[in-house]
N, CA, C and O of each residue as an XYZ file, in Angstrom:
364
protein
N      97.788    100.970    111.820
C      96.380    100.792    111.540
C      96.216    100.347    110.098
O      96.605    101.072    109.182
N      95.655     99.187    109.881
C      95.450     98.650    108.534
C      94.015     98.800    108.069
O      93.618     98.177    107.084
N      93.229     99.617    108.760
C      91.847     99.893    108.386
C      91.021     98.615    108.257
O      90.105     98.539    107.439
N      91.353     97.618    109.068
C      90.614     96.369    109.059
C      90.995     95.445    107.923
O      90.397     94.381    107.770
N      91.977     95.826    107.123
C      92.412     95.014    106.001
C      93.486     94.046    106.477
O      94.499     94.463    107.039
N      93.268     92.771    106.256
C      94.234     91.753    106.672
C      95.325     91.673    105.617
O      95.065     91.363    104.455
N      96.538     91.955    106.037
C      97.661     91.924    105.109
C      98.122     90.487    104.885
O      97.765     89.580    105.636
N      98.901     90.304    103.865
C      99.452     88.987    103.566
C     100.486     88.612    104.613
O     101.201     89.472    105.128
N     100.562     87.324    104.927
C     101.550     86.865    105.905
C     102.717     86.147    105.231
O     103.781     85.992    105.829
N     102.519     85.712    103.994
C     103.589     85.043    103.249
C     103.724     85.671    101.874
O     102.749     86.159    101.302
N     104.933     85.656    101.352
C     105.190     86.214    100.016
C     104.510     87.577     99.851
O     103.826     87.838     98.861
N     104.716     88.417    100.830
C     103.978     89.680    100.897
C     104.171     90.520     99.634
O     103.189     90.959     99.036
N     105.394     90.746     99.229
C     105.643     91.586     98.056
C     104.971     90.990     96.823
O     104.272     91.701     96.100
N     105.168     89.722     96.576
C     104.584     89.053     95.409
C     103.063     89.142     95.431
O     102.448     89.457     94.413
N     102.450     88.868     96.582
C     100.999     88.905     96.699
C     100.445     90.316     96.562
O      99.399     90.520     95.945
N     101.145     91.290     97.135
C     100.711     92.687     97.021
C     100.747     93.151     95.572
O      99.806     93.777     95.084
N     101.844     92.835     94.892
C     101.952     93.215     93.483
C     100.859     92.546     92.657
O     100.277     93.181     91.778
N     100.570     91.271     92.926
C      99.535     90.542     92.177
C      98.152     91.144     92.426
O      97.364     91.308     91.494
N      97.865     91.469     93.673
C      96.575     92.079     94.008
C      96.422     93.427     93.324
O      95.384     93.715     92.727
N      97.459     94.251     93.413
C      97.410     95.565     92.772
C      97.289     95.420     91.253
O      96.597     96.206     90.605
N      97.957     94.424     90.692
C      97.914     94.231     89.238
C      96.500     93.896     88.767
O      96.078     94.330     87.695
N      95.767     93.119     89.574
C      94.374     92.808     89.229
C      93.563     94.092     89.092
O      92.795     94.264     88.146
N      93.751     94.983     90.051
C      93.009     96.252     90.051
C      93.453     97.129     88.885
O      92.621     97.712     88.190
N      94.743     97.220     88.678
C      95.274     98.027     87.574
C      94.758     97.503     86.241
O      94.374     98.290     85.375
N      94.744     96.190     86.067
C      94.240     95.607     84.823
C      92.768     95.949     84.606
O      92.355     96.233     83.482
N      91.984     95.925     85.668
C      90.568     96.320     85.554
C      90.446     97.750     85.058
O      89.616     98.050     84.200
N      91.270     98.625     85.597
C      91.226    100.039     85.197
C      91.638    100.172     83.735
O      90.969    100.861     82.965
N      92.727     99.522     83.346
C      93.206     99.632     81.968
C      92.209     99.062     80.964
O      92.097     99.562     79.845
N      91.488     98.020     81.360
C      90.487     97.405     80.483
C      89.122     98.073     80.599
O      88.170     97.685     79.922
N      89.035     99.086     81.468
C      87.791     99.805     81.743
C      86.686     98.846     82.176
O      85.523     99.012     81.810
N      87.065     97.852     82.951
C      86.127     96.868     83.474
C      85.645     97.350     84.846
O      86.139     96.909     85.884
N      84.689     98.247     84.826
C      84.208     98.887     86.051
C      83.582     97.887     87.015
O      83.800     97.965     88.224
N      82.807     96.953     86.483
C      82.142     95.966     87.342
C      83.169     95.163     88.144
O      83.023     95.014     89.357
N      84.192     94.653     87.486
C      85.217     93.876     88.186
C      86.042     94.775     89.103
O      86.431     94.357     90.194
N      86.308     96.000     88.672
C      87.036     96.950     89.516
C      86.295     97.147     90.834
O      86.900     97.065     91.903
N      84.989     97.405     90.766
C      84.205     97.619     91.983
C      84.153     96.349     92.829
O      84.119     96.426     94.057
N      84.146     95.190     92.188
C      84.214     93.931     92.936
C      85.546     93.841     93.687
O      85.581     93.423     94.844
N      86.622     94.227     93.040
C      87.948     94.193     93.674
C      88.026     95.149     94.865
O      88.761     94.890     95.818
N      87.273     96.253     94.817
C      87.319     97.207     95.922
C      86.748     96.616     97.204
O      87.019     97.119     98.294
N      85.960     95.553     97.081
C      85.425     94.876     98.261
C      86.514     94.075     98.977
O      86.365     93.733    100.151
N      87.597     93.779     98.279
C      88.669     92.948     98.819
C      89.951     93.735     99.096
O      90.940     93.177     99.570
N      89.925     95.012     98.801
C      91.117     95.848     98.966
C      90.711     97.191     99.571
O      89.530     97.463     99.784
N      91.694     98.003     99.836
C      91.424     99.378    100.254
C      91.964    100.288     99.159
O      93.176    100.410     98.981
N      91.057    100.923     98.429
C      91.440    101.782     97.317
C      90.892    103.178     97.584
O      89.681    103.369     97.694
N      91.773    104.131     97.685
C      91.347    105.513     97.886
C      90.735    106.039     96.595
O      91.313    105.883     95.520
N      89.576    106.657     96.701
C      88.938    107.249     95.540
C      88.329    106.251     94.584
O      88.235    106.525     93.387
N      87.910    105.092     95.084
C      87.404    104.026     94.207
C      86.234    104.484     93.342
O      86.188    104.167     92.153
N      85.289    105.224     93.919
C      84.137    105.650     93.126
C      84.517    106.712     92.103
O      83.948    106.748     91.012
N      85.451    107.558     92.430
C      85.938    108.544     91.460
C      86.661    107.844     90.311
O      86.532    108.245     89.154
N      87.417    106.805     90.631
C      88.097    106.029     89.589
C      87.061    105.333     88.708
O      87.178    105.344     87.482
N      86.048    104.728     89.330
C      84.995    104.047     88.571
C      84.272    105.024     87.647
O      83.981    104.688     86.499
N      83.984    106.215     88.130
C      83.338    107.230     87.301
C      84.233    107.611     86.123
O      83.762    107.736     84.993
N      85.503    107.790     86.389
C      86.462    108.110     85.326
C      86.490    107.000     84.280
O      86.547    107.273     83.081
N      86.451    105.750     84.736
C      86.440    104.619     83.806
C      85.205    104.671     82.901
O      85.303    104.423     81.700
N      84.054    104.990     83.477
C      82.816    105.050     82.693
C      82.863    106.193     81.678
O      82.402    106.032     80.548
N      83.408    107.329     82.062
C      83.554    108.450     81.135
C      84.522    108.080     80.014
O      84.296    108.426     78.854
N      85.595    107.381     80.358
C      86.577    106.955     79.346
C      85.945    105.999     78.335
O      86.310    106.015     77.160
N      85.007    105.170     78.778
C      84.292    104.288     77.839
C      83.525    105.123     76.820
O      83.564    104.843     75.622
N      82.833    106.144     77.299
C      82.053    107.006     76.418
C      82.964    107.727     75.424
O      82.637    107.852     74.244
N      84.094    108.192     75.912
C      85.034    108.939     75.079
C      85.952    108.047     74.251
O      86.752    108.529     73.449
N      85.823    106.730     74.461
C      86.677    105.755     73.773
C      88.162    105.996     74.063
O      89.018    105.822     73.195
N      88.439    106.396     75.292
C      89.814    106.651     75.720
C      90.492    105.347     76.111
O      89.837    104.410     76.570
N      91.771    105.292     75.931
C      92.583    104.131     76.297
C      93.457    104.508     77.483
O      93.943    105.635     77.585
N      93.648    103.541     78.380
C      94.492    103.769     79.538
C      95.897    103.242     79.325
O      96.109    102.270     78.599
N      96.848    103.893     79.963
C      98.246    103.462     79.903
C      98.852    103.587     81.302
O      98.793    104.649     81.923
N      99.429    102.500     81.784
C     100.112    102.525     83.076
C     101.446    103.238     82.901
O     102.309    102.786     82.148
N     101.604    104.349     83.598
C     102.841    105.125     83.508
C     103.869    104.673     84.529
O     105.063    104.606     84.236
N     103.393    104.358     85.748
C     104.315    103.984     86.823
C     103.552    103.263     87.908
O     102.410    103.609     88.210
N     104.177    102.266     88.494
C     103.621    101.563     89.650
C     104.752    101.284     90.626
O     105.842    100.875     90.228
N     104.487    101.506     91.889
C     105.403    101.114     92.955
C     104.622    101.072     94.253
O     103.463    101.483     94.304
N     105.255    100.577     95.296
C     104.622    100.562     96.611
C     105.456    101.383     97.586
O     106.634    101.654     97.352
N     104.823    101.764     98.670
C     105.555    102.485     99.711
C     106.694    101.632    100.254
O     107.725    102.155    100.676
N     106.502    100.323    100.242
C     107.546     99.419    100.740
C     108.759     99.389     99.821
O     109.877     99.139    100.271
N     108.542     99.644     98.530
C     109.682     99.726     97.610
C     110.619    100.857     98.027
O     111.826    100.794     97.793
N     110.056    101.883     98.641
C     110.840    103.034     99.093
C     111.334    102.820    100.524
O     112.518    102.993    100.812
N     110.411    102.439    101.423
C     110.730    102.346    102.855
C     111.286    100.990    103.271
O     111.957    100.884    104.297
N     111.009     99.947    102.477
C     111.507     98.620    102.817
C     110.658     97.855    103.818
O     111.058     96.774    104.251
N     109.498     98.380    104.201
C     108.630     97.730    105.184
C     107.329     97.304    104.511
O     106.476     98.136    104.201
N     107.187     95.997    104.291
C     106.001     95.483    103.618
C     104.860     95.181    104.573
O     103.813     94.707    104.131
N     105.020     95.437    105.855
C     103.953     95.118    106.819
C     102.737     96.032    106.664
O     101.621     95.630    106.992
N     102.936     97.234    106.178
C     101.816     98.165    105.961
C     101.986     98.901    104.636
O     101.800    100.116    104.565
N     102.332     98.177    103.612
C     102.623     98.793    102.311
C     101.356     99.260    101.613
O     100.278     98.690    101.781
N     101.523    100.317    100.823
C     100.466    100.902    100.026
C     100.967    100.967     98.590
O     102.106    101.366     98.345
N     100.112    100.572     97.630
C     100.495    100.636     96.232
C     100.056    101.942     95.591
O      99.037    102.525     95.961
N     100.846    102.391     94.621
C     100.555    103.614     93.883
C     100.668    103.322     92.391
O     101.643    102.719     91.942
N      99.675    103.748     91.632
C      99.721    103.584     90.190
C      99.376    104.903     89.520
O      98.413    105.570     89.899
N     100.158    105.271     88.535
C      99.863    106.445     87.709
C      99.365    105.928     86.375
O     100.095    105.246     85.656
N      98.119    106.252     86.040
C      97.503    105.797     84.806
C      97.011    107.017     84.043
O      96.302    107.860     84.594
N      97.387    107.106     82.781
C      96.932    108.212     81.931
C      95.911    107.676     80.938
O      96.016    106.538     80.482
N      94.924    108.502     80.606
C      93.916    108.150     79.613
C      93.967    109.171     78.485
O      94.078    110.376     78.713
N      93.885    108.665     77.288
C      93.857    109.562     76.121
C      93.059    108.934     75.003
O      92.917    109.530     73.935
């Protein structure tokens, strides 16, 4: 079940990483508007909680740092239903 999300049919790993990177960059730049726009094209768990965190970080002048990124396919080897994971810290 892909939750209605059409997966890539070519260059899956490259395209998945690029799509996830767009979202990660929005979070790191605290670009909430673009982040929410990206959520219309992806499936992101907790998108509104992330957006709220981004807005609070703007107020606190916090900076984001990507600690780790990988996909489920990096572990399982199956890119047909891969999910990306990013650990981002703010301070």
